[in-house]
KOLTIPA-844141 format. One record per residue (C-alpha): residue in three letters; x, y, z. Coordinates in pm, whole numbers, plus 50000, padded with zeros to 5 digits. Example, Ala and Ser with C-alpha at 12.3 -4.5 7.8 and 13.67 -1.06 7.14 Angstrom:
# KOLTIPA-844141
ZADREN  code      x      y      z
ZADREN   ALA  51230  49550  50780
ZADREN   SER  51367  49894  50714
***
This chain:
# KOLTIPA-844141
ZADREN  code      x      y      z
ZADREN   UNK  93248  20207  64997
ZADREN   UNK  93523  20416  64871
ZADREN   UNK  93777  20507  65136
ZADREN   UNK  93649  20274  65397
ZADREN   UNK  93929  20015  65375
ZADREN   UNK  94077  19933  65722
ZADREN   UNK  94405  19745  65744
ZADREN   UNK  94447  19461  66010
ZADREN   UNK  94596  19569  66323
ZADREN   UNK  94941  19455  66404
ZADREN   UNK  95071  19368  66753
ZADREN   UNK  94732  19266  66883
ZADREN   UNK  94583  18934  66998
ZADREN   UNK  94270  18831  66831
ZADREN   UNK  94041  18692  67086
ZADREN   UNK  93760  18591  66855
ZADREN   UNK  93438  18725  66702
ZADREN   UNK  93239  19006  66887
ZADREN   UNK  92952  18869  67076
ZADREN   UNK  92676  18882  66823
ZADREN   UNK  92434  19041  67072
ZADREN   UNK  92685  19301  67187
ZADREN   UNK  92568  19658  67117
ZADREN   UNK  92777  19847  66846
ZADREN   UNK  92740  20203  66739
ZADREN   UNK  92813  20390  66412
ZADREN   UNK  92787  20733  66268
ZADREN   UNK  92668  20747  65911
ZADREN   UNK  92765  21070  65724
ZADREN   UNK  92559  21195  65426
ZADREN   UNK  92670  21408  65135
ZADREN   UNK  92606  21770  65111
ZADREN   UNK  92297  21889  64919
ZADREN   UNK  92525  22140  64740
ZADREN   UNK  92907  22181  64727
ZADREN   UNK  93055  22423  64990
ZADREN   UNK  93330  22647  64911
ZADREN   UNK  93412  22853  65226
ZADREN   UNK  93626  23095  65022
ZADREN   UNK  93313  23191  64818
ZADREN   UNK  93106  23290  65130
ZADREN   UNK  93057  23660  65177
ZADREN   UNK  92996  23626  65537
ZADREN   UNK  92967  23345  65801
ZADREN   UNK  92639  23151  65789
ZADREN   UNK  92419  23095  66066
ZADREN   UNK  92365  22712  66173
ZADREN   UNK  92014  22721  66015
ZADREN   UNK  92141  22866  65681
ZADREN   UNK  92432  22610  65679
ZADREN   UNK  92189  22320  65735
ZADREN   UNK  91953  22450  65474
ZADREN   UNK  92205  22528  65197
ZADREN   UNK  92487  22263  65255
ZADREN   UNK  92351  22008  65490
ZADREN   UNK  92188  21677  65425
ZADREN   UNK  91874  21690  65198
ZADREN   UNK  91561  21601  65413
ZADREN   UNK  91455  21326  65183
ZADREN   UNK  91787  21166  65185
ZADREN   UNK  91818  21195  65563
ZADREN   UNK  91476  21018  65589
ZADREN   UNK  91572  20752  65337
ZADREN   UNK  91871  20660  65554
ZADREN   UNK  91666  20654  65867
ZADREN   UNK  91412  20421  65710
ZADREN   UNK  91646  20178  65558
ZADREN   UNK  91858  20138  65864
ZADREN   UNK  91562  20112  66094
ZADREN   UNK  91406  19859  65856
ZADREN   UNK  91734  19672  65875
ZADREN   UNK  91698  19621  66248
ZADREN   UNK  91909  19917  66366
ZADREN   UNK  91800  20198  66593
ZADREN   UNK  91855  20555  66489
ZADREN   UNK  91935  20754  66805
ZADREN   UNK  92008  21091  66642
ZADREN   UNK  91979  21253  66296
ZADREN   UNK  92134  21599  66248
ZADREN   UNK  92080  21771  65910
ZADREN   UNK  92340  22041  65954
ZADREN   UNK  92638  21810  66024
ZADREN   UNK  92485  21541  65795
ZADREN   UNK  92510  21261  66058
ZADREN   UNK  92286  20979  66155
ZADREN   UNK  92378  20792  66474
ZADREN   UNK  92273  20424  66490
ZADREN   UNK  92315  20141  66725
ZADREN   UNK  92227  19778  66730
ZADREN   UNK  92349  19419  66785
ZADREN   UNK  92692  19333  66641
ZADREN   UNK  92533  19073  66415
ZADREN   UNK  92296  19318  66259
ZADREN   UNK  92563  19585  66229
ZADREN   UNK  92798  19337  66054
ZADREN   UNK  92530  19234  65811
ZADREN   UNK  92408  19586  65731
ZADREN   UNK  92760  19724  65668
ZADREN   UNK  92915  19391  65514
ZADREN   UNK  93204  19337  65759
ZADREN   UNK  93328  19107  66035
ZADREN   UNK  93396  19240  66390
ZADREN   UNK  93650  19070  66609
ZADREN   UNK  93747  19134  66963
ZADREN   UNK  94118  19209  67003
ZADREN   UNK  94352  19282  67287
ZADREN   UNK  94606  19564  67243
ZADREN   UNK  94866  19733  67436
ZADREN   UNK  94808  19746  67814
ZADREN   UNK  94570  19467  67786
ZADREN   UNK  94297  19701  67646
ZADREN   UNK  94029  19505  67466
ZADREN   UNK  93822  19648  67179
ZADREN   UNK  93621  19563  66861
ZADREN   UNK  93806  19593  66527
ZADREN   UNK  93740  19528  66163
ZADREN   UNK  93953  19498  65858
ZADREN   UNK  93869  19539  65479
ZADREN   UNK  93615  19756  65337
ZADREN   UNK  93255  19842  65424
ZADREN   UNK  92937  19823  65223
ZADREN   UNK  92596  20012  65259
ZADREN   UNK  92249  19911  65133
ZADREN   UNK  92206  19988  64772
ZADREN   UNK  91906  20223  64844
ZADREN   UNK  92141  20470  65021
ZADREN   UNK  92457  20401  64853
ZADREN   UNK  92465  20720  64634
ZADREN   UNK  92438  20954  64932
ZADREN   UNK  92629  20791  65216
ZADREN   UNK  92995  20913  65217
ZADREN   UNK  93126  20765  65543
ZADREN   UNK  93043  20502  65807
ZADREN   UNK  93248  20572  66114
ZADREN   UNK  93257  20352  66432
ZADREN   UNK  93220  19964  66438
ZADREN   UNK  93607  19967  66484
ZADREN   UNK  93702  20086  66830
ZADREN   UNK  94093  20116  66788
ZADREN   UNK  94248  20423  66930
ZADREN   UNK  94255  20680  66654
ZADREN   UNK  94465  20962  66788
ZADREN   UNK  94740  21045  67038
ZADREN   UNK  94775  21338  67259
ZADREN   UNK  95044  21587  67140
ZADREN   UNK  95206  21688  67480
ZADREN   UNK  95521  21616  67648
ZADREN   UNK  95598  21657  68015
ZADREN   UNK  95950  21814  68089
ZADREN   UNK  96155  21570  68296
ZADREN   UNK  96360  21837  68473
ZADREN   UNK  96255  22048  68784
ZADREN   UNK  95909  22186  68762
ZADREN   UNK  96034  22531  68843
ZADREN   UNK  96144  22576  68487
ZADREN   UNK  95915  22697  68200
ZADREN   UNK  95688  22997  68174
ZADREN   UNK  95338  23075  68300
ZADREN   UNK  95100  23061  68003
ZADREN   UNK  95023  23440  68042
ZADREN   UNK  95397  23515  68037
ZADREN   UNK  95416  23346  67689
ZADREN   UNK  95123  23565  67585
ZADREN   UNK  95302  23871  67705
ZADREN   UNK  95619  23767  67512
ZADREN   UNK  95414  23724  67200
ZADREN   UNK  95241  24073  67243
ZADREN   UNK  94887  23946  67292
ZADREN   UNK  94683  24263  67240
ZADREN   UNK  94613  24465  67553
ZADREN   UNK  94265  24534  67692
ZADREN   UNK  94124  24193  67581
ZADREN   UNK  94057  23874  67769
ZADREN   UNK  93818  23684  67541
ZADREN   UNK  93515  23802  67726
ZADREN   UNK  93185  23703  67563
ZADREN   UNK  93354  23448  67348
ZADREN   UNK  93339  23069  67371
ZADREN   UNK  93625  22814  67300
ZADREN   UNK  93549  22457  67248
ZADREN   UNK  93821  22203  67348
ZADREN   UNK  93818  21844  67219
ZADREN   UNK  93953  21564  67442
ZADREN   UNK  93970  21191  67358
ZADREN   UNK  94058  21082  67713
ZADREN   UNK  94143  21183  68062
ZADREN   UNK  93984  21456  68249
ZADREN   UNK  94027  21747  68502
ZADREN   UNK  93952  21820  68875
ZADREN   UNK  93773  22151  68925
ZADREN   UNK  93966  22193  69249
ZADREN   UNK  94283  22199  69038
ZADREN   UNK  94160  22469  68815
ZADREN   UNK  94051  22682  69124
ZADREN   UNK  94390  22637  69283
ZADREN   UNK  94593  22696  68959
ZADREN   UNK  94417  23027  68876
ZADREN   UNK  94437  23138  69222
ZADREN   UNK  94806  23082  69224
ZADREN   UNK  94828  23289  68908
ZADREN   UNK  94614  23559  69042
ZADREN   UNK  94403  23532  68737
ZADREN   UNK  94014  23511  68743
ZADREN   UNK  93913  23146  68712
ZADREN   UNK  93747  23088  68372
ZADREN   UNK  93400  22927  68328
ZADREN   UNK  93481  22572  68219
ZADREN   UNK  93191  22327  68136
ZADREN   UNK  93249  21957  68060
ZADREN   UNK  93019  21798  67799
ZADREN   UNK  93005  21430  67715
ZADREN   UNK  92985  21290  67349
ZADREN   UNK  92915  20923  67276
ZADREN   UNK  92902  20818  67632
ZADREN   UNK  93234  20972  67737
ZADREN   UNK  93270  21210  68025
ZADREN   UNK  93519  21403  68235
ZADREN   UNK  93720  21108  68394
ZADREN   UNK  94055  21208  68541
ZADREN   UNK  94279  20915  68585
ZADREN   UNK  94491  21074  68865
ZADREN   UNK  94810  21044  68670
ZADREN   UNK  94975  21357  68541
ZADREN   UNK  95136  21163  68270
ZADREN   UNK  94804  21013  68136
ZADREN   UNK  94567  21206  67915
ZADREN   UNK  94491  21428  68224
ZADREN   UNK  94820  21620  68144
ZADREN   UNK  94662  21705  67806
ZADREN   UNK  94331  21818  67943
ZADREN   UNK  94491  22040  68214
ZADREN   UNK  94736  22194  67968
ZADREN   UNK  94463  22283  67708
ZADREN   UNK  94228  22431  67984
ZADREN   UNK  94492  22614  68169
ZADREN   UNK  94670  22762  67870
ZADREN   UNK  94351  22899  67739
ZADREN   UNK  94237  23002  68081
ZADREN   UNK  94543  23192  68160
ZADREN   UNK  94565  23366  67829
ZADREN   UNK  94184  23437  67780
ZADREN   UNK  94020  23409  68122
ZADREN   UNK  93711  23586  67994
ZADREN   UNK  93635  23324  67744
ZADREN   UNK  93394  23046  67833
ZADREN   UNK  93541  22698  67777
ZADREN   UNK  93335  22392  67683
ZADREN   UNK  93537  22073  67702
ZADREN   UNK  93397  21787  67494
ZADREN   UNK  93506  21436  67603
ZADREN   UNK  93461  21163  67349
ZADREN   UNK  93588  20821  67301
ZADREN   UNK  93922  20797  67117
ZADREN   UNK  93788  20644  66788
ZADREN   UNK  93731  20803  66454
ZADREN   UNK  93365  20804  66534
ZADREN   UNK  93410  20974  66870
ZADREN   UNK  93657  21227  66720
ZADREN   UNK  93418  21336  66433
ZADREN   UNK  93101  21347  66674
ZADREN   UNK  93288  21568  66917
ZADREN   UNK  93401  21811  66656
ZADREN   UNK  93060  21815  66496
ZADREN   UNK  92883  21871  66828
ZADREN   UNK  93119  22150  66920
ZADREN   UNK  93096  22323  66587
ZADREN   UNK  92719  22322  66573
ZADREN   UNK  92661  22413  66925
ZADREN   UNK  92488  22723  67056
ZADREN   UNK  92645  22970  67112
ZADREN   UNK  92879  22919  66817
ZADREN   UNK  93243  22897  66941
ZADREN   UNK  93498  23138  66800
ZADREN   UNK  93759  22864  66812
ZADREN   UNK  93798  22489  66857
ZADREN   UNK  94125  22370  67021
ZADREN   UNK  94241  22016  66912
ZADREN   UNK  94564  21879  67056
ZADREN   UNK  94519  21520  66931
ZADREN   UNK  94600  21365  66598
ZADREN   UNK  94785  21082  66419
ZADREN   UNK  94979  21033  66099
ZADREN   UNK  94762  21077  65792
ZADREN   UNK  94822  20715  65665
ZADREN   UNK  94669  20579  66003
ZADREN   UNK  94329  20727  65906
ZADREN   UNK  94069  20578  65647
ZADREN   UNK  94024  20809  65357
ZADREN   UNK  93650  20836  65447
ZADREN   UNK  93735  20961  65806
ZADREN   UNK  93977  21219  65670
ZADREN   UNK  93714  21350  65436
ZADREN   UNK  93442  21357  65699
ZADREN   UNK  93651  21543  65943
ZADREN   UNK  93775  21791  65683
ZADREN   UNK  93404  21854  65585
ZADREN   UNK  93332  21921  65948
ZADREN   UNK  93617  22173  65972
ZADREN   UNK  93473  22321  65653
ZADREN   UNK  93140  22358  65828
ZADREN   UNK  93326  22529  66127
ZADREN   UNK  93478  22778  65880
ZADREN   UNK  93144  22846  65710
ZADREN   UNK  92997  22928  66063
ZADREN   UNK  93298  23160  66135
ZADREN   UNK  93474  22917  66359
ZADREN   UNK  93851  22856  66351
ZADREN   UNK  93969  22511  66418
ZADREN   UNK  94321  22521  66573
ZADREN   UNK  94509  22182  66558
ZADREN   UNK  94834  22054  66689
ZADREN   UNK  95081  21961  66413
ZADREN   UNK  95248  21669  66602
ZADREN   UNK  95546  21610  66827
ZADREN   UNK  95741  21361  66625
ZADREN   UNK  95907  21554  66355
ZADREN   UNK  95886  21517  65975
ZADREN   UNK  95827  21151  65987
ZADREN   UNK  95548  21182  66240
ZADREN   UNK  95666  20879  66439
ZADREN   UNK  95624  20647  66143
ZADREN   UNK  95896  20384  66085
ZADREN   UNK  95865  20336  65699
ZADREN   UNK  96157  20575  65621
ZADREN   UNK  95894  20826  65451
ZADREN   UNK  95782  21159  65566
ZADREN   UNK  95438  21212  65703
ZADREN   UNK  95228  21484  65837
ZADREN   UNK  94969  21465  66113
ZADREN   UNK  94597  21469  66064
ZADREN   UNK  94367  21655  66142
ZADREN   UNK  94639  21920  66116
ZADREN   UNK  94667  21861  65752
ZADREN   UNK  94309  21952  65669
ZADREN   UNK  94316  22256  65459
ZADREN   UNK  94032  22401  65680
ZADREN   UNK  94233  22365  66004
ZADREN   UNK  94487  22611  66135
ZADREN   UNK  94791  22380  66192
ZADREN   UNK  95007  22477  66480
ZADREN   UNK  95378  22393  66493
ZADREN   UNK  95626  22429  66766
ZADREN   UNK  95932  22650  66856
ZADREN   UNK  96188  22669  67130
ZADREN   UNK  96118  23025  67298
ZADREN   UNK  96380  23187  67506
ZADREN   UNK  96321  23535  67670
ZADREN   UNK  96253  23736  67978
ZADREN   UNK  95886  23824  68037
ZADREN   UNK  95711  24046  67992
ZADREN   UNK  95846  24161  67667
ZADREN   UNK  96204  24056  67578
ZADREN   UNK  96265  23759  67346
ZADREN   UNK  96622  23648  67315
ZADREN   UNK  96605  23358  67086
ZADREN   UNK  96341  23147  66904
ZADREN   UNK  96408  22848  66674
ZADREN   UNK  96246  22523  66563
ZADREN   UNK  96160  22288  66845
ZADREN   UNK  96379  21977  66798
ZADREN   UNK  96509  21816  67109
ZADREN   UNK  96749  21533  67070
ZADREN   UNK  96557  21229  67190
ZADREN   UNK  96281  21445  67326
ZADREN   UNK  96052  21517  67028
ZADREN   UNK  96023  21783  66768
ZADREN   UNK  95754  21967  66579
ZADREN   UNK  95559  21798  66315
ZADREN   UNK  95548  21959  65981
ZADREN   UNK  95588  21870  65599
ZADREN   UNK  95356  21818  65300
ZADREN   UNK  95044  21630  65298
ZADREN   UNK  95010  21310  65092
ZADREN   UNK  94616  21335  65109
ZADREN   UNK  94527  21697  65037
ZADREN   UNK  94636  21923  64752
ZADREN   UNK  94782  22262  64792
ZADREN   UNK  94504  22510  64902
ZADREN   UNK  94454  22826  64731
ZADREN   UNK  94589  23024  65019
ZADREN   UNK  94919  22840  65003
ZADREN   UNK  94982  22856  64639
ZADREN   UNK  95220  23143  64648
ZADREN   UNK  95383  23069  64975
ZADREN   UNK  95661  22844  64864
ZADREN   UNK  95543  22507  64991
ZADREN   UNK  95795  22254  64842
ZADREN   UNK  95716  21899  64714
ZADREN   UNK  95698  21629  64970
ZADREN   UNK  96052  21530  65075
ZADREN   UNK  96152  21204  64924
ZADREN   UNK  95844  21180  64716
ZADREN   UNK  95835  21473  64474
ZADREN   UNK  95475  21531  64523
ZADREN   UNK  95293  21867  64602
ZADREN   UNK  95037  21898  64880
ZADREN   UNK  94897  22099  65155
ZADREN   UNK  95187  22233  65371
ZADREN   UNK  95192  22193  65739
ZADREN   UNK  95195  22381  65985
ZADREN   UNK  95036  22729  65918
ZADREN   UNK  95164  22895  66239
ZADREN   UNK  95371  22824  66539
ZADREN   UNK  95432  22892  66911
ZADREN   UNK  95635  22778  67207
ZADREN   UNK  95629  22403  67229
ZADREN   UNK  95972  22273  67361
ZADREN   UNK  95906  22104  67701
ZADREN   UNK  96233  22267  67827
ZADREN   UNK  96062  22611  67767
ZADREN   UNK  95728  22496  67826
ZADREN   UNK  95428  22586  68035
ZADREN   UNK  95377  22563  68404
ZADREN   UNK  95045  22384  68483
ZADREN   UNK  94877  22198  68763
ZADREN   UNK  94733  21852  68703
ZADREN   UNK  94608  21598  68947
ZADREN   UNK  94742  21815  69212
ZADREN   UNK  95087  21823  69107
ZADREN   UNK  95280  22105  68940
ZADREN   UNK  95453  22024  68607
ZADREN   UNK  95609  22189  68306
ZADREN   UNK  95450  22067  67985
ZADREN   UNK  95531  22134  67603
ZADREN   UNK  95448  21990  67274
ZADREN   UNK  95232  22128  66994
ZADREN   UNK  94945  22041  67219
ZADREN   UNK  95020  22377  67388
ZADREN   UNK  95011  22573  67061
ZADREN   UNK  94661  22493  66953
ZADREN   UNK  94499  22635  67273
ZADREN   UNK  94754  22932  67261
ZADREN   UNK  94627  23023  66926
ZADREN   UNK  94262  22951  67017
ZADREN   UNK  94311  23200  67316
ZADREN   UNK  94462  23459  67095
ZADREN   UNK  94184  23444  66832
ZADREN   UNK  93922  23475  67105
ZADREN   UNK  94086  23792  67236
ZADREN   UNK  94112  23932  66890
ZADREN   UNK  93745  23833  66825
ZADREN   UNK  93639  24018  67148
ZADREN   UNK  93812  24332  66989
ZADREN   UNK  93670  24299  66640
ZADREN   UNK  93339  24173  66744
ZADREN   UNK  93340  23865  66516
ZADREN   UNK  93516  23547  66456
ZADREN   UNK  93741  23465  66180
ZADREN   UNK  93654  23126  66029
ZADREN   UNK  93907  23026  65760
ZADREN   UNK  94148  23281  65895
ZADREN   UNK  94424  23154  65665
ZADREN   UNK  94305  23379  65379
ZADREN   UNK  94405  23697  65583
ZADREN   UNK  94729  23524  65731
ZADREN   UNK  94858  23420  65404
ZADREN   UNK  94754  23743  65205
ZADREN   UNK  95023  23831  64942
ZADREN   UNK  95242  23543  65083
ZADREN   UNK  95546  23490  64869
ZADREN   UNK  95829  23223  64903
ZADREN   UNK  96110  23355  65127
ZADREN   UNK  95903  23648  65236
ZADREN   UNK  95812  23717  65598
ZADREN   UNK  95445  23777  65656
ZADREN   UNK  95327  24068  65870
ZADREN   UNK  95173  23969  66211
ZADREN   UNK  95447  23708  66265
ZADREN   UNK  95789  23647  66418
ZADREN   UNK  95958  23470  66125
ZADREN   UNK  96159  23164  66255
ZADREN   UNK  96454  23094  66048
ZADREN   UNK  96673  22863  66250
ZADREN   UNK  96655  22481  66316
ZADREN   UNK  96483  22176  66159
ZADREN   UNK  96239  21895  66230
ZADREN   UNK  96419  21631  66033
ZADREN   UNK  96367  21646  65655
ZADREN   UNK  96273  22016  65657
ZADREN   UNK  96455  22325  65770
ZADREN   UNK  96342  22675  65876
ZADREN   UNK  96397  22949  65632
ZADREN   UNK  96255  23296  65554
ZADREN   UNK  95890  23322  65506
ZADREN   UNK  95668  22993  65535
ZADREN   UNK  95846  22674  65601
ZADREN   UNK  95745  22320  65685
ZADREN   UNK  95852  22353  66057
ZADREN   UNK  95704  22666  66196
ZADREN   UNK  95469  22786  65897
ZADREN   UNK  95445  23155  65893
ZADREN   UNK  95592  23191  66229
ZADREN   UNK  95505  23263  66592
ZADREN   UNK  95251  23538  66652
ZADREN   UNK  95298  23911  66704
ZADREN   UNK  94954  23946  66884
ZADREN   UNK  94914  24318  66843
ZADREN   UNK  95001  24309  66477
ZADREN   UNK  94757  24033  66414
ZADREN   UNK  94485  24222  66584
ZADREN   UNK  94540  24509  66326
ZADREN   UNK  94549  24263  66044
ZADREN   UNK  94234  24066  66140
ZADREN   UNK  94010  24358  66197
ZADREN   UNK  94151  24673  66345
ZADREN   UNK  93881  24864  66512
ZADREN   UNK  93599  24696  66684
ZADREN   UNK  93297  24633  66470
***
C-alpha cells in the first residue's frame, strides 16, 4: 500500500511477537466515490448528501466487508459517509491479511504496545479502493500541546479576560451551538468544572464525555498529565462560550484512534460548529496514508460546515525534531485545518493590550510554524506571501493561519485535578478560536467550514488582514514575524468584533 511504510521504533525494547491469538483492531479507509473540492461547494452539505455524493460507494463498502469477513476478521462498523470500516480479529489473521509482522515492544515509562515496521498489503480484490489501513501499530501518535507555567499560579489571565482583550463580540455566548473536543488521553472531574465556573461566576457549560475505540474519560489525578490538556480545552471553551454544548471525544493515542475520534465528531448529530484539537506531532512522524486520511476527514468537516481548529505546536520551527531541519506539526499542516499559533499577550483587562509578540520563551517552548513538506500551497494562501521552506527551498502549505495568547507566563488560569494552575501552549489557542467561531456562528446563524477563504480574502504579502491584530515582533527559530501573514503567528491574533462583521454581519 502506497504511504503505509512504518519505520522501526528507536529507543524501545522488542519483547517478541504479539500473541497470535491477541485481539487487534484496524480501521480501513476507502476512496471517495467522487472527488471533493470544498471550495467548489455552494453551501454546506448535510451528512446524508455528503455520504451520497462523496462517501464510499455501497458496492465497494460491501466488497471490503465480504473480503475481510471471509478472511477471518470481524467487521464491527461500516460508515459510508466517513468511508471507514472497523475490523478486529486475532493478531495472526490481521498480520496475514495485511502482510505485516506485529511485535510487542516496551517504550518509555515501561509502556508496552504492539508495533509494526515496513509497508502493508491488502487483498487484491479490494486493492483499488482501499486508501489507508490504520491501527495494528499502537505506538503513541501525538503529543498534547500544553505547557504548565512554573511560577506562582496567581499569574496569567482568566480565559474570559483573554476574550475581552481580543474583543470577542458582545451579546453572544455560543448558545445553540456544539463544539467537539478531541482528547487522546487523560480526563476531567465534573466537580472541578462545577467549582471552576462557580469561581469565575460563569454559567457551567454542558459537557458530555464520549468514548471512541474503547477509550473513556479517565483522569489520572496528575495536573501535569494529559488531565491538564483536557481541563485547559474544556475550561477555555466554557469560559469563552458558556452557552455552547461541548462533547469531549476520548480516543486511544494512535493514528487509528485519532482518525476515528475526528470522524465520529464530524459526522455526529447535531453537527458541531467547530472541532478543537490540541494534539499533534511533526509531519514526518506520520505515515503518508494517515496524513491523507486525516486531511480527508477535515475536508469532510469543511463540507459539512465545520471548522477544525488545531494547535500548531509548542516546539518552534523545528517542531522538536533533532535532524537540523525545519518541520511543521500535523494535523495543523492540513490545508483543511485552521492552524493556531501562539503569542505572548500583555495587557490589562478588559480592553487594554499593551504588547503582543511571538511566543518564544528561552528554554520554555515557542510557537510552531513554518512550511509544510507534505502539502502544497493551498489556493487561499497563494497571494499571502508564504515563503519556501527554510533550509530546503521548497514551497508548501504555510503554518499557522491564526494566533492567540499561548505563552505560559501570560497563560490561562485553570482548575485541574483540584489544583489551580496557569497553563499555556498552542493547546490553548485551538479552543480559543473554536469558542470564538461558536459565538460568531450564534450571531450569523450558521457555521463557517473552510473559514480560510474569508480570512485570507485579498491577502497579499506584507499586508495586514482586516479582522486581525497583526503581530510583527519576535521569531520561532527559523522564521520571524513580519507585516501580514508570517510563519509564526499567521494572519495574527483575533479582533473578535471585526471578525464577526467579516464572517457574516447580521444574523441570518
